[in-house]
Structures are given as C-alpha cells and as structure tokens.
PDB file of N, CA, C and O in Angstrom:
ATOM      1  N   UNK A   1       2.989 -10.621 -29.965  1.00  0.00           N
ATOM      2  CA  UNK A   1       2.916 -10.335 -28.761  1.00  0.00           C
ATOM      3  C   UNK A   1       4.468  -9.835 -28.049  1.00  0.00           C
ATOM      4  O   UNK A   1       5.347 -10.686 -28.185  1.00  0.00           O
ATOM      5  N   UNK A   2       4.721  -9.064 -27.606  1.00  0.00           N
ATOM      6  CA  UNK A   2       6.053  -8.501 -27.210  1.00  0.00           C
ATOM      7  C   UNK A   2       5.941  -9.358 -25.861  1.00  0.00           C
ATOM      8  O   UNK A   2       4.909  -9.460 -25.199  1.00  0.00           O
ATOM      9  N   UNK A   3       7.279 -10.011 -25.534  1.00  0.00           N
ATOM     10  CA  UNK A   3       7.533 -10.622 -24.151  1.00  0.00           C
ATOM     11  C   UNK A   3       7.565  -9.806 -23.043  1.00  0.00           C
ATOM     12  O   UNK A   3       7.874 -10.266 -21.944  1.00  0.00           O
ATOM     13  N   UNK A   4       7.296  -8.703 -23.197  1.00  0.00           N
ATOM     14  CA  UNK A   4       7.400  -7.851 -21.947  1.00  0.00           C
ATOM     15  C   UNK A   4       5.944  -7.462 -21.350  1.00  0.00           C
ATOM     16  O   UNK A   4       5.607  -7.287 -20.179  1.00  0.00           O
ATOM     17  N   UNK A   5       5.042  -7.372 -22.795  1.00  0.00           N
ATOM     18  CA  UNK A   5       3.640  -7.247 -21.940  1.00  0.00           C
ATOM     19  C   UNK A   5       3.067  -8.032 -21.259  1.00  0.00           C
ATOM     20  O   UNK A   5       3.231  -9.195 -21.628  1.00  0.00           O
ATOM     21  N   UNK A   6       2.282  -7.858 -20.165  1.00  0.00           N
ATOM     22  CA  UNK A   6       1.558  -8.630 -19.600  1.00  0.00           C
ATOM     23  C   UNK A   6       0.068  -8.525 -19.754  1.00  0.00           C
ATOM     24  O   UNK A   6      -0.375  -7.436 -19.390  1.00  0.00           O
ATOM     25  N   UNK A   7      -0.768  -9.339 -20.179  1.00  0.00           N
ATOM     26  CA  UNK A   7      -2.113  -9.465 -20.166  1.00  0.00           C
ATOM     27  C   UNK A   7      -2.782  -8.813 -19.275  1.00  0.00           C
ATOM     28  O   UNK A   7      -2.446  -9.025 -18.109  1.00  0.00           O
ATOM     29  N   UNK A   8      -3.781  -7.950 -19.496  1.00  0.00           N
ATOM     30  CA  UNK A   8      -4.470  -6.975 -18.612  1.00  0.00           C
ATOM     31  C   UNK A   8      -5.431  -8.052 -17.324  1.00  0.00           C
ATOM     32  O   UNK A   8      -5.754  -7.634 -16.212  1.00  0.00           O
ATOM     33  N   UNK A   9      -5.669  -9.176 -17.752  1.00  0.00           N
ATOM     34  CA  UNK A   9      -6.172  -9.891 -16.595  1.00  0.00           C
ATOM     35  C   UNK A   9      -5.233 -10.181 -15.862  1.00  0.00           C
ATOM     36  O   UNK A   9      -5.604 -10.189 -14.688  1.00  0.00           O
ATOM     37  N   UNK A  10      -3.768 -10.521 -16.035  1.00  0.00           N
ATOM     38  CA  UNK A  10      -2.853 -11.052 -15.323  1.00  0.00           C
ATOM     39  C   UNK A  10      -2.573  -9.796 -14.292  1.00  0.00           C
ATOM     40  O   UNK A  10      -2.470 -10.060 -13.094  1.00  0.00           O
ATOM     41  N   UNK A  11      -2.447  -8.400 -14.751  1.00  0.00           N
ATOM     42  CA  UNK A  11      -2.116  -7.520 -14.249  1.00  0.00           C
ATOM     43  C   UNK A  11      -3.302  -7.299 -13.069  1.00  0.00           C
ATOM     44  O   UNK A  11      -2.893  -7.113 -11.923  1.00  0.00           O
ATOM     45  N   UNK A  12      -4.454  -7.309 -13.258  1.00  0.00           N
ATOM     46  CA  UNK A  12      -5.242  -6.865 -12.352  1.00  0.00           C
ATOM     47  C   UNK A  12      -5.490  -8.180 -11.419  1.00  0.00           C
ATOM     48  O   UNK A  12      -6.090  -7.838 -10.401  1.00  0.00           O
ATOM     49  N   UNK A  13      -5.239  -9.449 -11.448  1.00  0.00           N
ATOM     50  CA  UNK A  13      -5.191 -10.492 -10.799  1.00  0.00           C
ATOM     51  C   UNK A  13      -3.919 -10.108  -9.813  1.00  0.00           C
ATOM     52  O   UNK A  13      -3.988 -10.019  -8.588  1.00  0.00           O
ATOM     53  N   UNK A  14      -2.870  -9.925 -10.537  1.00  0.00           N
ATOM     54  CA  UNK A  14      -1.601  -9.551  -9.358  1.00  0.00           C
ATOM     55  C   UNK A  14      -1.647  -8.397  -8.655  1.00  0.00           C
ATOM     56  O   UNK A  14      -1.215  -8.414  -7.502  1.00  0.00           O
ATOM     57  N   UNK A  15      -2.141  -7.264  -9.174  1.00  0.00           N
ATOM     58  CA  UNK A  15      -2.573  -6.305  -8.473  1.00  0.00           C
ATOM     59  C   UNK A  15      -3.736  -6.540  -7.402  1.00  0.00           C
ATOM     60  O   UNK A  15      -3.771  -5.755  -6.455  1.00  0.00           O
ATOM     61  N   UNK A  16      -4.664  -7.527  -7.472  1.00  0.00           N
ATOM     62  CA  UNK A  16      -5.426  -7.816  -6.255  1.00  0.00           C
ATOM     63  C   UNK A  16      -4.702  -8.525  -5.150  1.00  0.00           C
ATOM     64  O   UNK A  16      -4.857  -8.411  -3.934  1.00  0.00           O
ATOM     65  N   UNK A  17      -3.843  -9.313  -5.860  1.00  0.00           N
ATOM     66  CA  UNK A  17      -3.307 -10.446  -4.918  1.00  0.00           C
ATOM     67  C   UNK A  17      -2.352  -9.389  -3.907  1.00  0.00           C
ATOM     68  O   UNK A  17      -2.338  -9.579  -2.691  1.00  0.00           O
ATOM     69  N   UNK A  18      -1.659  -8.401  -4.461  1.00  0.00           N
ATOM     70  CA  UNK A  18      -0.974  -7.243  -3.951  1.00  0.00           C
ATOM     71  C   UNK A  18      -1.369  -6.772  -2.643  1.00  0.00           C
ATOM     72  O   UNK A  18      -0.862  -6.910  -1.530  1.00  0.00           O
ATOM     73  N   UNK A  19      -2.577  -6.084  -3.130  1.00  0.00           N
ATOM     74  CA  UNK A  19      -3.449  -5.336  -2.384  1.00  0.00           C
ATOM     75  C   UNK A  19      -4.169  -6.305  -1.191  1.00  0.00           C
ATOM     76  O   UNK A  19      -4.418  -5.873  -0.066  1.00  0.00           O
ATOM     77  N   UNK A  20      -4.429  -7.539  -1.585  1.00  0.00           N
ATOM     78  CA  UNK A  20      -4.756  -8.341  -0.515  1.00  0.00           C
ATOM     79  C   UNK A  20      -3.729  -8.684   0.653  1.00  0.00           C
ATOM     80  O   UNK A  20      -4.017  -8.746   1.848  1.00  0.00           O
ATOM     81  N   UNK A  21      -2.651  -8.865   0.159  1.00  0.00           N
ATOM     82  CA  UNK A  21      -1.384  -9.326   0.995  1.00  0.00           C
ATOM     83  C   UNK A  21      -1.124  -8.097   1.762  1.00  0.00           C
ATOM     84  O   UNK A  21      -0.990  -8.271   2.973  1.00  0.00           O
ATOM     85  N   UNK A  22      -1.028  -6.941   1.341  1.00  0.00           N
ATOM     86  CA  UNK A  22      -0.801  -5.847   1.899  1.00  0.00           C
ATOM     87  C   UNK A  22      -1.746  -5.388   3.221  1.00  0.00           C
ATOM     88  O   UNK A  22      -1.352  -5.019   4.327  1.00  0.00           O
ATOM     89  N   UNK A  23      -2.883  -5.511   2.816  1.00  0.00           N
ATOM     90  CA  UNK A  23      -4.245  -5.210   3.840  1.00  0.00           C
ATOM     91  C   UNK A  23      -3.977  -6.659   4.892  1.00  0.00           C
ATOM     92  O   UNK A  23      -4.096  -6.634   6.117  1.00  0.00           O
ATOM     93  N   UNK A  24      -3.625  -7.777   4.140  1.00  0.00           N
ATOM     94  CA  UNK A  24      -3.671  -8.678   5.390  1.00  0.00           C
ATOM     95  C   UNK A  24      -2.374  -8.543   6.363  1.00  0.00           C
ATOM     96  O   UNK A  24      -2.397  -9.031   7.493  1.00  0.00           O
ATOM     97  N   UNK A  25      -1.245  -7.853   5.857  1.00  0.00           N
ATOM     98  CA  UNK A  25      -0.080  -7.781   6.666  1.00  0.00           C
ATOM     99  C   UNK A  25      -0.412  -6.739   7.760  1.00  0.00           C
ATOM    100  O   UNK A  25      -0.105  -6.860   8.945  1.00  0.00           O
ATOM    101  N   UNK A  26      -1.140  -5.607   7.159  1.00  0.00           N
ATOM    102  CA  UNK A  26      -1.637  -4.331   8.085  1.00  0.00           C
ATOM    103  C   UNK A  26      -2.349  -4.947   9.300  1.00  0.00           C
ATOM    104  O   UNK A  26      -2.003  -4.677  10.450  1.00  0.00           O
ATOM    105  N   UNK A  27      -3.313  -5.747   9.018  1.00  0.00           N
ATOM    106  CA  UNK A  27      -4.241  -6.080   9.852  1.00  0.00           C
ATOM    107  C   UNK A  27      -3.297  -7.136  10.871  1.00  0.00           C
ATOM    108  O   UNK A  27      -3.575  -7.133  12.070  1.00  0.00           O
ATOM    109  N   UNK A  28      -2.532  -7.751  10.531  1.00  0.00           N
ATOM    110  CA  UNK A  28      -1.725  -8.623  11.532  1.00  0.00           C
ATOM    111  C   UNK A  28      -0.920  -7.814  12.311  1.00  0.00           C
ATOM    112  O   UNK A  28      -0.892  -8.037  13.521  1.00  0.00           O
ATOM    113  N   UNK A  29      -0.108  -6.711  11.738  1.00  0.00           N
ATOM    114  CA  UNK A  29       0.789  -5.968  12.382  1.00  0.00           C
ATOM    115  C   UNK A  29      -0.030  -5.343  13.338  1.00  0.00           C
ATOM    116  O   UNK A  29       0.376  -5.208  14.492  1.00  0.00           O
ATOM    117  N   UNK A  30      -1.349  -4.871  12.917  1.00  0.00           N
ATOM    118  CA  UNK A  30      -2.218  -3.721  13.973  1.00  0.00           C
ATOM    119  C   UNK A  30      -2.616  -4.598  15.396  1.00  0.00           C
ATOM    120  O   UNK A  30      -2.760  -4.121  16.522  1.00  0.00           O
ATOM    121  N   UNK A  31      -2.735  -5.911  15.016  1.00  0.00           N
ATOM    122  CA  UNK A  31      -2.907  -6.863  16.121  1.00  0.00           C
ATOM    123  C   UNK A  31      -1.842  -7.228  17.289  1.00  0.00           C
ATOM    124  O   UNK A  31      -1.940  -7.421  18.501  1.00  0.00           O
ATOM    125  N   UNK A  32      -0.623  -7.232  16.217  1.00  0.00           N
ATOM    126  CA  UNK A  32       0.665  -7.517  17.052  1.00  0.00           C
ATOM    127  C   UNK A  32       0.926  -6.003  17.904  1.00  0.00           C
ATOM    128  O   UNK A  32       1.500  -6.018  18.993  1.00  0.00           O
ATOM    129  N   UNK A  33       0.600  -5.139  17.486  1.00  0.00           N
ATOM    130  CA  UNK A  33       0.844  -3.819  18.035  1.00  0.00           C
ATOM    131  C   UNK A  33      -0.125  -3.538  18.940  1.00  0.00           C
ATOM    132  O   UNK A  33       0.285  -2.897  19.908  1.00  0.00           O
ATOM    133  N   UNK A  34      -1.134  -3.776  18.938  1.00  0.00           N
ATOM    134  CA  UNK A  34      -1.979  -3.654  20.107  1.00  0.00           C
ATOM    135  C   UNK A  34      -1.687  -4.681  21.129  1.00  0.00           C
ATOM    136  O   UNK A  34      -1.771  -4.181  22.250  1.00  0.00           O
ATOM    137  N   UNK A  35      -1.432  -5.710  21.149  1.00  0.00           N
ATOM    138  CA  UNK A  35      -0.650  -6.770  22.175  1.00  0.00           C
ATOM    139  C   UNK A  35       0.311  -6.126  22.734  1.00  0.00           C
ATOM    140  O   UNK A  35       0.393  -5.889  23.940  1.00  0.00           O
ATOM    141  N   UNK A  36       1.233  -5.749  21.728  1.00  0.00           N
ATOM    142  CA  UNK A  36       2.547  -5.431  22.468  1.00  0.00           C
ATOM    143  C   UNK A  36       2.442  -4.018  23.362  1.00  0.00           C
ATOM    144  O   UNK A  36       3.351  -3.665  24.113  1.00  0.00           O
ATOM    145  N   UNK A  37       1.443  -3.405  23.211  1.00  0.00           N
ATOM    146  CA  UNK A  37       0.953  -2.206  23.446  1.00  0.00           C
ATOM    147  C   UNK A  37       0.860  -2.488  25.110  1.00  0.00           C
ATOM    148  O   UNK A  37       1.374  -1.893  26.057  1.00  0.00           O
ATOM    149  N   UNK A  38      -0.038  -3.681  25.036  1.00  0.00           N
ATOM    150  CA  UNK A  38      -0.504  -4.095  26.216  1.00  0.00           C
ATOM    151  C   UNK A  38       0.917  -4.325  27.423  1.00  0.00           C
ATOM    152  O   UNK A  38       1.188  -3.818  28.512  1.00  0.00           O
ATOM    153  N   UNK A  39       1.579  -5.362  26.535  1.00  0.00           N
ATOM    154  CA  UNK A  39       2.672  -5.636  27.070  1.00  0.00           C
ATOM    155  C   UNK A  39       3.820  -4.863  27.837  1.00  0.00           C
ATOM    156  O   UNK A  39       4.416  -5.167  28.870  1.00  0.00           O
ATOM    157  N   UNK A  40       3.952  -3.656  26.918  1.00  0.00           N
ATOM    158  CA  UNK A  40       4.942  -2.640  27.464  1.00  0.00           C
ATOM    159  C   UNK A  40       4.780  -2.193  28.637  1.00  0.00           C
ATOM    160  O   UNK A  40       5.787  -1.848  29.254  1.00  0.00           O
ATOM    161  N   UNK A  41       3.538  -2.084  29.227  1.00  0.00           N
ATOM    162  CA  UNK A  41       3.235  -1.725  30.823  1.00  0.00           C
ATOM    163  C   UNK A  41       4.259  -2.343  31.494  1.00  0.00           C
ATOM    164  O   UNK A  41       4.903  -1.724  32.341  1.00  0.00           O
ATOM    165  N   UNK A  42       4.506  -3.577  31.201  1.00  0.00           N
ATOM    166  CA  UNK A  42       5.549  -4.191  32.211  1.00  0.00           C
ATOM    167  C   UNK A  42       6.728  -3.703  32.228  1.00  0.00           C
ATOM    168  O   UNK A  42       7.284  -3.741  33.326  1.00  0.00           O
ATOM    169  N   UNK A  43       7.361  -3.204  31.275  1.00  0.00           N
ATOM    170  CA  UNK A  43       8.385  -2.501  31.292  1.00  0.00           C
ATOM    171  C   UNK A  43       9.696  -3.326  30.782  1.00  0.00           C
ATOM    172  O   UNK A  43      10.859  -2.983  30.997  1.00  0.00           O
ATOM    173  N   UNK A  44       9.279  -4.472  30.069  1.00  0.00           N
ATOM    174  CA  UNK A  44      10.318  -5.480  29.630  1.00  0.00           C
ATOM    175  C   UNK A  44      10.692  -4.744  28.521  1.00  0.00           C
ATOM    176  O   UNK A  44       9.819  -4.221  27.827  1.00  0.00           O
ATOM    177  N   UNK A  45      11.951  -4.621  28.235  1.00  0.00           N
ATOM    178  CA  UNK A  45      13.019  -4.077  27.009  1.00  0.00           C
ATOM    179  C   UNK A  45      12.278  -4.671  25.775  1.00  0.00           C
ATOM    180  O   UNK A  45      11.595  -4.077  24.941  1.00  0.00           O
ATOM    181  N   UNK A  46      12.623  -6.159  25.880  1.00  0.00           N
ATOM    182  CA  UNK A  46      12.071  -6.932  24.626  1.00  0.00           C
ATOM    183  C   UNK A  46      11.091  -6.478  24.133  1.00  0.00           C
ATOM    184  O   UNK A  46      11.188  -6.087  22.970  1.00  0.00           O
ATOM    185  N   UNK A  47       9.793  -6.362  24.830  1.00  0.00           N
ATOM    186  CA  UNK A  47       8.512  -5.995  24.441  1.00  0.00           C
ATOM    187  C   UNK A  47       8.770  -4.352  23.558  1.00  0.00           C
ATOM    188  O   UNK A  47       8.404  -4.086  22.413  1.00  0.00           O
ATOM    189  N   UNK A  48       9.373  -3.610  24.357  1.00  0.00           N
ATOM    190  CA  UNK A  48       9.357  -2.234  23.880  1.00  0.00           C
ATOM    191  C   UNK A  48      10.204  -2.305  22.472  1.00  0.00           C
ATOM    192  O   UNK A  48       9.781  -1.592  21.561  1.00  0.00           O
ATOM    193  N   UNK A  49      11.200  -2.994  22.260  1.00  0.00           N
ATOM    194  CA  UNK A  49      11.854  -2.919  20.875  1.00  0.00           C
ATOM    195  C   UNK A  49      11.265  -3.517  19.931  1.00  0.00           C
ATOM    196  O   UNK A  49      11.266  -3.038  18.797  1.00  0.00           O
ATOM    197  N   UNK A  50      10.585  -4.806  20.260  1.00  0.00           N
ATOM    198  CA  UNK A  50       9.543  -5.329  19.396  1.00  0.00           C
ATOM    199  C   UNK A  50       8.375  -4.349  18.850  1.00  0.00           C
ATOM    200  O   UNK A  50       8.006  -4.245  17.680  1.00  0.00           O
ATOM    201  N   UNK A  51       7.887  -3.662  19.970  1.00  0.00           N
ATOM    202  CA  UNK A  51       6.984  -2.661  19.382  1.00  0.00           C
ATOM    203  C   UNK A  51       7.426  -1.330  18.662  1.00  0.00           C
ATOM    204  O   UNK A  51       6.700  -0.697  17.895  1.00  0.00           O
ATOM    205  N   UNK A  52       8.531  -1.041  18.962  1.00  0.00           N
ATOM    206  CA  UNK A  52       9.304  -0.175  18.009  1.00  0.00           C
ATOM    207  C   UNK A  52       9.374  -0.822  16.734  1.00  0.00           C
ATOM    208  O   UNK A  52       8.971  -0.196  15.754  1.00  0.00           O
ATOM    209  N   UNK A  53       9.812  -1.952  16.602  1.00  0.00           N
ATOM    210  CA  UNK A  53       9.998  -2.645  15.053  1.00  0.00           C
ATOM    211  C   UNK A  53       8.727  -2.984  14.591  1.00  0.00           C
ATOM    212  O   UNK A  53       8.634  -3.147  13.374  1.00  0.00           O
ATOM    213  N   UNK A  54       7.782  -3.120  15.235  1.00  0.00           N
ATOM    214  CA  UNK A  54       6.275  -3.610  14.535  1.00  0.00           C
ATOM    215  C   UNK A  54       5.737  -1.975  13.911  1.00  0.00           C
ATOM    216  O   UNK A  54       5.115  -1.757  12.871  1.00  0.00           O
ATOM    217  N   UNK A  55       6.124  -1.180  14.737  1.00  0.00           N
ATOM    218  CA  UNK A  55       5.590   0.212  14.402  1.00  0.00           C
ATOM    219  C   UNK A  55       6.255   0.540  13.183  1.00  0.00           C
ATOM    220  O   UNK A  55       5.574   0.964  12.250  1.00  0.00           O
ATOM    221  N   UNK A  56       7.576   0.395  13.049  1.00  0.00           N
ATOM    222  CA  UNK A  56       8.476   0.556  11.943  1.00  0.00           C
ATOM    223  C   UNK A  56       7.935   0.086  10.532  1.00  0.00           C
ATOM    224  O   UNK A  56       8.011   0.744   9.495  1.00  0.00           O
ATOM    225  N   UNK A  57       7.370  -1.177  10.681  1.00  0.00           N
ATOM    226  CA  UNK A  57       7.285  -1.921   9.745  1.00  0.00           C
ATOM    227  C   UNK A  57       5.820  -1.565   9.164  1.00  0.00           C
ATOM    228  O   UNK A  57       5.547  -1.673   7.968  1.00  0.00           O
ATOM    229  N   UNK A  58       4.995  -1.168  10.058  1.00  0.00           N
ATOM    230  CA  UNK A  58       3.869  -0.566   9.612  1.00  0.00           C
ATOM    231  C   UNK A  58       3.769   0.579   8.969  1.00  0.00           C
ATOM    232  O   UNK A  58       2.961   0.805   8.069  1.00  0.00           O
ATOM    233  N   UNK A  59       4.663   1.414   9.447  1.00  0.00           N
ATOM    234  CA  UNK A  59       5.079   2.723   8.659  1.00  0.00           C
ATOM    235  C   UNK A  59       5.274   2.800   7.414  1.00  0.00           C
ATOM    236  O   UNK A  59       4.762   3.647   6.681  1.00  0.00           O
ATOM    237  N   UNK A  60       6.224   1.696   6.988  1.00  0.00           N
ATOM    238  CA  UNK A  60       6.871   1.173   5.581  1.00  0.00           C
ATOM    239  C   UNK A  60       5.550   0.653   4.904  1.00  0.00           C
ATOM    240  O   UNK A  60       5.174   1.124   3.831  1.00  0.00           O
ATOM    241  N   UNK A  61       4.970  -0.176   5.459  1.00  0.00           N
ATOM    242  CA  UNK A  61       3.672  -0.775   4.690  1.00  0.00           C
ATOM    243  C   UNK A  61       2.769   0.394   4.341  1.00  0.00           C
ATOM    244  O   UNK A  61       2.062   0.434   3.334  1.00  0.00           O
ATOM    245  N   UNK A  62       2.852   1.282   5.208  1.00  0.00           N
ATOM    246  CA  UNK A  62       1.573   2.680   4.708  1.00  0.00           C
ATOM    247  C   UNK A  62       2.224   3.562   3.900  1.00  0.00           C
ATOM    248  O   UNK A  62       1.571   4.295   3.158  1.00  0.00           O
ATOM    249  N   UNK A  63       3.609   3.607   3.937  1.00  0.00           N
ATOM    250  CA  UNK A  63       4.302   4.416   2.913  1.00  0.00           C
ATOM    251  C   UNK A  63       4.361   3.949   1.557  1.00  0.00           C
ATOM    252  O   UNK A  63       4.289   4.669   0.561  1.00  0.00           O
ATOM    253  N   UNK A  64       4.488   2.773   1.573  1.00  0.00           N
ATOM    254  CA  UNK A  64       4.060   1.924   0.015  1.00  0.00           C
ATOM    255  C   UNK A  64       3.093   1.970  -0.428  1.00  0.00           C
ATOM    256  O   UNK A  64       3.018   1.891  -1.654  1.00  0.00           O
ATOM    257  N   UNK A  65       1.947   2.112   0.338  1.00  0.00           N
ATOM    258  CA  UNK A  65       0.798   2.209  -0.295  1.00  0.00           C
ATOM    259  C   UNK A  65       0.333   3.542  -0.611  1.00  0.00           C
ATOM    260  O   UNK A  65      -0.353   3.710  -1.619  1.00  0.00           O
ATOM    261  N   UNK A  66       0.632   4.492   0.137  1.00  0.00           N
ATOM    262  CA  UNK A  66       0.661   5.913  -0.071  1.00  0.00           C
ATOM    263  C   UNK A  66       1.154   6.231  -1.259  1.00  0.00           C
ATOM    264  O   UNK A  66       0.553   6.988  -2.021  1.00  0.00           O
ATOM    265  N   UNK A  67       2.566   5.562  -1.606  1.00  0.00           N
ATOM    266  CA  UNK A  67       3.105   5.898  -2.829  1.00  0.00           C
ATOM    267  C   UNK A  67       2.419   5.448  -4.223  1.00  0.00           C
ATOM    268  O   UNK A  67       2.371   6.098  -5.268  1.00  0.00           O
ATOM    269  N   UNK A  68       1.864   4.069  -3.938  1.00  0.00           N
ATOM    270  CA  UNK A  68       0.964   3.589  -5.003  1.00  0.00           C
ATOM    271  C   UNK A  68      -0.245   4.518  -5.282  1.00  0.00           C
ATOM    272  O   UNK A  68      -0.569   4.584  -6.468  1.00  0.00           O
ATOM    273  N   UNK A  69      -0.924   5.204  -4.453  1.00  0.00           N
ATOM    274  CA  UNK A  69      -1.983   5.831  -4.555  1.00  0.00           C
ATOM    275  C   UNK A  69      -1.567   7.158  -5.338  1.00  0.00           C
ATOM    276  O   UNK A  69      -2.270   7.774  -6.139  1.00  0.00           O
ATOM    277  N   UNK A  70      -0.368   7.436  -4.961  1.00  0.00           N
ATOM    278  CA  UNK A  70      -0.058   8.884  -5.641  1.00  0.00           C
ATOM    279  C   UNK A  70       0.360   8.435  -7.274  1.00  0.00           C
ATOM    280  O   UNK A  70      -0.051   9.139  -8.197  1.00  0.00           O
ATOM    281  N   UNK A  71       1.153   7.291  -7.531  1.00  0.00           N
ATOM    282  CA  UNK A  71       1.373   7.082  -8.792  1.00  0.00           C
ATOM    283  C   UNK A  71      -0.098   7.100  -9.714  1.00  0.00           C
ATOM    284  O   UNK A  71      -0.360   7.789 -10.699  1.00  0.00           O
ATOM    285  N   UNK A  72      -0.924   6.105  -9.028  1.00  0.00           N
ATOM    286  CA  UNK A  72      -2.197   5.814  -9.851  1.00  0.00           C
ATOM    287  C   UNK A  72      -2.853   7.182 -10.163  1.00  0.00           C
ATOM    288  O   UNK A  72      -3.470   7.415 -11.202  1.00  0.00           O
ATOM    289  N   UNK A  73      -2.652   8.075  -9.134  1.00  0.00           N
ATOM    290  CA  UNK A  73      -3.905   9.229  -9.354  1.00  0.00           C
ATOM    291  C   UNK A  73      -3.013  10.083 -10.487  1.00  0.00           C
ATOM    292  O   UNK A  73      -3.639  10.685 -11.360  1.00  0.00           O
ATOM    293  N   UNK A  74      -1.529  10.134 -10.470  1.00  0.00           N
ATOM    294  CA  UNK A  74      -0.942  10.770 -11.580  1.00  0.00           C
ATOM    295  C   UNK A  74      -1.227  10.240 -12.969  1.00  0.00           C
ATOM    296  O   UNK A  74      -1.357  10.964 -13.955  1.00  0.00           O
ATOM    297  N   UNK A  75      -1.316   8.906 -12.971  1.00  0.00           N
ATOM    298  CA  UNK A  75      -1.437   8.389 -14.481  1.00  0.00           C
ATOM    299  C   UNK A  75      -3.144   8.797 -14.634  1.00  0.00           C
ATOM    300  O   UNK A  75      -3.552   9.178 -15.731  1.00  0.00           O
ATOM    301  N   UNK A  76      -3.826   8.716 -13.784  1.00  0.00           N
ATOM    302  CA  UNK A  76      -5.246   8.836 -14.017  1.00  0.00           C
ATOM    303  C   UNK A  76      -5.577  10.238 -14.541  1.00  0.00           C
ATOM    304  O   UNK A  76      -6.429  10.441 -15.407  1.00  0.00           O
ATOM    305  N   UNK A  77      -4.562  11.552 -13.730  1.00  0.00           N
ATOM    306  CA  UNK A  77      -4.612  12.849 -14.299  1.00  0.00           C
ATOM    307  C   UNK A  77      -3.957  12.897 -15.583  1.00  0.00           C
ATOM    308  O   UNK A  77      -4.361  13.668 -16.453  1.00  0.00           O
ATOM    309  N   UNK A  78      -2.931  12.092 -15.772  1.00  0.00           N
ATOM    310  CA  UNK A  78      -2.314  12.537 -17.133  1.00  0.00           C
ATOM    311  C   UNK A  78      -3.698  11.785 -18.365  1.00  0.00           C
ATOM    312  O   UNK A  78      -4.192  12.327 -19.354  1.00  0.00           O
ATOM    313  N   UNK A  79      -3.950  10.547 -17.842  1.00  0.00           N
ATOM    314  CA  UNK A  79      -5.088  10.091 -19.125  1.00  0.00           C
ATOM    315  C   UNK A  79      -6.132  11.208 -19.199  1.00  0.00           C
ATOM    316  O   UNK A  79      -6.582  11.464 -20.316  1.00  0.00           O
ATOM    317  N   UNK A  80      -6.577  11.911 -18.129  1.00  0.00           N
ATOM    318  CA  UNK A  80      -7.520  12.768 -18.302  1.00  0.00           C
ATOM    319  C   UNK A  80      -7.438  13.788 -19.097  1.00  0.00           C
ATOM    320  O   UNK A  80      -8.297  14.178 -19.889  1.00  0.00           O
ATOM    321  N   UNK A  81      -6.107  14.350 -18.833  1.00  0.00           N
ATOM    322  CA  UNK A  81      -5.683  15.587 -19.694  1.00  0.00           C
ATOM    323  C   UNK A  81      -5.515  15.329 -21.104  1.00  0.00           C
ATOM    324  O   UNK A  81      -5.629  16.228 -21.936  1.00  0.00           O
ATOM    325  N   UNK A  82      -5.212  13.975 -21.441  1.00  0.00           N
ATOM    326  CA  UNK A  82      -5.136  13.908 -22.878  1.00  0.00           C
ATOM    327  C   UNK A  82      -6.206  13.325 -23.484  1.00  0.00           C
ATOM    328  O   UNK A  82      -6.035  12.608 -24.470  1.00  0.00           O
ATOM    329  N   UNK A  83      -7.458  13.567 -22.958  1.00  0.00           N
ATOM    330  CA  UNK A  83      -8.814  13.120 -23.460  1.00  0.00           C
ATOM    331  C   UNK A  83      -9.219  14.518 -23.899  1.00  0.00           C
ATOM    332  O   UNK A  83      -8.960  15.588 -23.348  1.00  0.00           O
ATOM    333  N   UNK A  84     -10.011  14.246 -25.169  1.00  0.00           N
ATOM    334  CA  UNK A  84     -10.460  15.310 -26.157  1.00  0.00           C
ATOM    335  C   UNK A  84     -11.213  16.016 -25.401  1.00  0.00           C
ATOM    336  O   UNK A  84     -11.841  15.468 -24.495  1.00  0.00           O
ATOM    337  N   UNK A  85     -11.301  17.407 -25.630  1.00  0.00           N
ATOM    338  CA  UNK A  85     -12.205  18.376 -24.620  1.00  0.00           C
ATOM    339  C   UNK A  85     -13.161  19.101 -25.452  1.00  0.00           C
ATOM    340  O   UNK A  85     -12.629  19.472 -26.498  1.00  0.00           O
ATOM    341  N   UNK A  86     -14.276  19.398 -25.357  1.00  0.00           N
ATOM    342  CA  UNK A  86     -15.014  20.264 -26.046  1.00  0.00           C
ATOM    343  C   UNK A  86     -14.824  21.924 -25.843  1.00  0.00           C
ATOM    344  O   UNK A  86     -15.215  22.807 -26.607  1.00  0.00           O
ATOM    345  N   UNK A  87     -14.386  22.012 -25.071  1.00  0.00           N
ATOM    346  CA  UNK A  87     -13.815  23.411 -24.591  1.00  0.00           C
ATOM    347  C   UNK A  87     -13.169  24.005 -25.749  1.00  0.00           C
ATOM    348  O   UNK A  87     -13.516  25.166 -25.966  1.00  0.00           O
ATOM    349  N   UNK A  88     -12.339  23.519 -26.527  1.00  0.00           N
ATOM    350  CA  UNK A  88     -11.926  24.231 -27.292  1.00  0.00           C
ATOM    351  C   UNK A  88     -12.132  24.005 -28.679  1.00  0.00           C
ATOM    352  O   UNK A  88     -11.324  24.322 -29.553  1.00  0.00           O
ATOM    353  N   UNK A  89     -13.475  23.326 -28.908  1.00  0.00           N
ATOM    354  CA  UNK A  89     -14.016  23.244 -30.146  1.00  0.00           C
ATOM    355  C   UNK A  89     -15.251  24.139 -30.162  1.00  0.00           C
ATOM    356  O   UNK A  89     -16.413  23.731 -30.144  1.00  0.00           O
ATOM    357  N   UNK A  90     -14.879  25.327 -30.197  1.00  0.00           N
ATOM    358  CA  UNK A  90     -15.939  26.591 -30.429  1.00  0.00           C
ATOM    359  C   UNK A  90     -15.808  26.894 -31.759  1.00  0.00           C
ATOM    360  O   UNK A  90     -16.474  27.804 -32.253  1.00  0.00           O
TER     361      UNK A  90
END
C-alpha cells in the first residue's frame, strides 16, 4: 500500500468530522451575528466592527462549502461520463 493512500473509512470519517465542524461553526457564528445585530442598535463602534468581522468569517465558511460542493459535483459528473453507455451500442 502506498504511503500516500488513505483508506476509504478514514476519508469518510475525516469528511464527516470536517463537515460537522463547519456546521457547528456556522451555527455559532449565526448566533453571534444575531446577538451583535441586536447590540448594533446601541451605536457602539466595537459591536459594529465585531459584526462586520463575524459576517466576513461566515462568508468565508460559506464560500469554502460552496467550493467543496462544486468540486464534488465535477468529480461526480466526470465519473458518470466515464461510465459505459448503451446509447453507442446499437
């Protein structure tokens, strides 16, 4: 076995853990953003800056998850294109 190959079970477990961490982070950020939006009405500059920072972090996480979905769909499409087809076997 190549030292660079990771067994399938470990890949799935890693992916599951990463997904779980991202979901947890998104939920925590969402709660913090809602709370900061309430505090934003006070006009405190610190709350406004913290809100901007949290929103930027959430956008970054959402971008990462969207990129992952695009990569997975491309691999899935490539795998389906390589599959044998009855269309050409006439």
